[in-house]
C-alpha positions as a printed NumPy array, in Angstrom:
array([[  0.053,  -0.055,   0.138],
       [  1.271,   3.562,  -1.063],
       [  0.1  ,   6.469,   0.81 ],
       [ -1.379,   9.258,  -1.645],
       [  0.042,  13.216,  -0.899],
       [ -3.712,  13.375,   0.658],
       [ -2.893,  10.735,   3.296],
       [  0.522,  12.074,   4.145],
       [ -0.504,  15.397,   4.498],
       [ -3.715,  14.448,   6.711],
       [ -1.616,  12.186,   9.025],
       [  1.115,  15.261,   9.273],
       [ -1.82 ,  17.696,  10.23 ],
       [ -3.478,  15.301,  12.443],
       [  0.133,  15.097,  14.312],
       [  0.356,  18.487,  14.569],
       [ -2.978,  18.939,  15.915],
       [ -2.024,  15.99 ,  18.389],
       [  1.015,  17.693,  19.613],
       [ -1.085,  20.757,  20.486],
       [ -4.077,  18.868,  21.752],
       [ -4.113,  20.721,  25.262],
       [ -3.574,  24.388,  23.58 ],
       [ -6.948,  24.463,  22.265],
       [ -7.838,  25.258,  18.254],
       [ -4.965,  25.658,  15.998],
       [ -5.318,  27.958,  12.936],
       [ -4.636,  26.705,   9.552],
       [ -2.072,  28.845,   8.198],
       [  0.428,  27.774,  11.455],
       [ -0.178,  23.868,  10.535],
       [  0.34 ,  24.773,   6.9  ],
       [  3.381,  26.564,   7.653],
       [  4.738,  23.846,  10.353],
       [  4.171,  21.145,   8.338],
       [  4.819,  22.414,   4.269],
       [  1.398,  22.104,   3.292],
       [ -0.365,  24.367,   0.798],
       [ -2.956,  26.013,   2.847],
       [ -5.873,  25.666,   0.3  ],
       [ -4.923,  21.713,  -0.049],
       [ -4.956,  21.679,   3.654],
       [ -8.175,  23.391,   4.057],
       [ -9.708,  20.765,   1.966],
       [ -8.384,  18.065,   3.758],
       [ -9.538,  19.225,   7.318],
       [-12.784,  19.46 ,   5.791],
       [-12.756,  16.136,   5.058],
       [-11.247,  14.973,   8.291],
       [-14.311,  16.8  ,  10.009],
       [-16.841,  14.875,   7.814],
       [-14.929,  11.669,   9.27 ],
       [-15.546,  12.864,  12.726],
       [-11.749,  13.534,  13.479],
       [-11.555,  17.105,  13.961],
       [-13.547,  19.962,  14.918],
       [-13.673,  23.408,  13.334],
       [-14.322,  26.281,  15.928],
       [-14.974,  29.615,  14.433],
       [-14.036,  33.269,  15.904],
       [-11.096,  34.912,  17.128],
       [ -9.791,  31.899,  18.845],
       [-11.125,  29.777,  16.137],
       [ -9.262,  27.128,  14.082],
       [ -9.12 ,  23.275,  14.268],
       [ -8.419,  20.711,  17.249],
       [ -9.162,  16.871,  17.523],
       [-12.428,  15.458,  18.051],
       [-11.004,  12.98 ,  20.685],
       [ -7.822,  12.689,  22.656],
       [ -4.978,  11.991,  20.602],
       [ -4.725,   8.396,  22.481],
       [ -8.507,   7.531,  21.046],
       [ -7.632,   8.3  ,  17.277],
       [ -5.334,   5.695,  15.137],
       [ -3.638,   6.545,  11.954],
       [ -5.88 ,   3.357,  10.462],
       [ -8.88 ,   6.082,  11.051],
       [ -6.737,   8.794,   9.508],
       [ -5.54 ,   6.847,   6.491],
       [ -9.282,   5.488,   5.825],
       [-10.798,   8.673,   5.947],
       [ -8.137,  10.14 ,   3.234],
       [ -7.416,   6.878,   1.11 ],
       [-10.552,   4.402,   1.535],
       [-10.223,   0.7  ,   2.577],
       [ -6.708,  -0.621,   3.163],
       [ -6.351,  -3.136,   0.673],
       [ -3.381,  -3.717,  -1.707],
       [ -5.531,  -5.195,  -4.379],
       [ -9.309,  -5.026,  -5.22 ],
       [ -9.669,  -8.834,  -4.376],
       [ -8.993,  -8.561,  -0.567],
       [-11.077,  -5.364,  -0.031],
       [-13.581,  -6.315,   2.565],
       [-15.427,  -2.997,   1.33 ],
       [-15.651,  -3.799,  -2.345],
       [-18.928,  -3.636,  -3.939],
       [-18.451,  -7.164,  -5.93 ],
       [-16.167,  -9.987,  -4.893],
       [-13.126, -10.759,  -6.878],
       [-13.659, -11.8  , -10.382],
       [-10.673, -13.432, -10.783],
       [-11.763, -17.165, -12.387],
       [ -9.819, -18.909,  -9.282],
       [-10.502, -16.706,  -6.433],
       [-11.748, -19.364,  -4.311],
       [ -8.607, -21.385,  -4.586],
       [ -6.148, -18.576,  -5.303],
       [ -2.678, -18.743,  -3.248],
       [ -1.916, -15.102,  -4.148],
       [ -5.267, -13.643,  -2.524],
       [ -4.494, -15.443,   0.865],
       [ -1.071, -13.534,   0.76 ],
       [ -2.614, -10.318,  -0.061],
       [ -5.068, -10.57 ,   2.756],
       [ -2.3  , -11.353,   5.056],
       [ -0.638,  -7.781,   3.73 ],
       [ -3.738,  -6.318,   4.276],
       [ -4.306,  -7.231,   7.652],
       [ -0.735,  -6.649,   8.745],
       [ -1.065,  -2.959,   7.816],
       [ -4.1  ,  -2.542,   9.14 ],
       [ -3.033,  -3.85 ,  12.251],
       [ -0.035,  -1.464,  12.686],
       [ -2.329,   1.302,  11.671],
       [ -5.096,   0.443,  13.84 ],
       [ -2.799,  -0.489,  16.802],
       [ -0.799,   2.83 ,  16.508],
       [ -2.523,   6.542,  17.97 ],
       [ -1.522,   9.681,  17.161],
       [ -0.242,   9.955,  20.983],
       [  1.997,   6.776,  20.224],
       [  3.262,   8.73 ,  17.036],
       [  3.682,  12.079,  19.022],
       [  5.825,  10.341,  21.589],
       [  8.098,   8.775,  19.11 ],
       [  8.232,  11.793,  17.194],
       [  9.23 ,  13.908,  20.895],
       [ 12.069,  11.377,  21.689],
       [ 13.829,  11.397,  18.163],
       [ 13.644,  15.263,  18.7  ],
       [ 15.485,  14.713,  21.926],
       [ 17.667,  12.339,  20.411],
       [ 18.679,  14.54 ,  17.713],
       [ 19.419,  17.523,  20.354],
       [ 21.787,  15.106,  21.961],
       [ 22.937,  15.661,  25.742],
       [ 22.858,  18.949,  27.335],
       [ 26.024,  20.616,  27.157],
       [ 27.137,  22.209,  30.924],
       [ 30.033,  24.808,  30.742],
       [ 32.147,  25.657,  33.998]])
């Protein structure tokens, strides 16, 4: 499975909101600047994320966007599905497909079982990784990058 720009940008925007969860609403311009996402594109993504029930918009002077639920309650799986649709490397293993696989050997296809395992593995990782987990990983990486504090006498 390869994420589109939509999925990548939405994941970054959601992480940005997770990092500022306790600060209240975050304005689009700030997210766009920090994440390097074009503002107009981000506006459309946030509307889709709002439609999926993942973010809420707040109007007014203190307005902006914020997560609908705490970061530990939102998974990357939810974000990816909201932007990309079902998590399936091929249509024949898409559980939400409108029609079953049309391959003549679908019932005895060994490849189909492999692709189903791939789907389940990807979904398992994404569904078991919360925004809070990603936020903590990012924080740890920033700390490692900064290195130990230097003390001078």
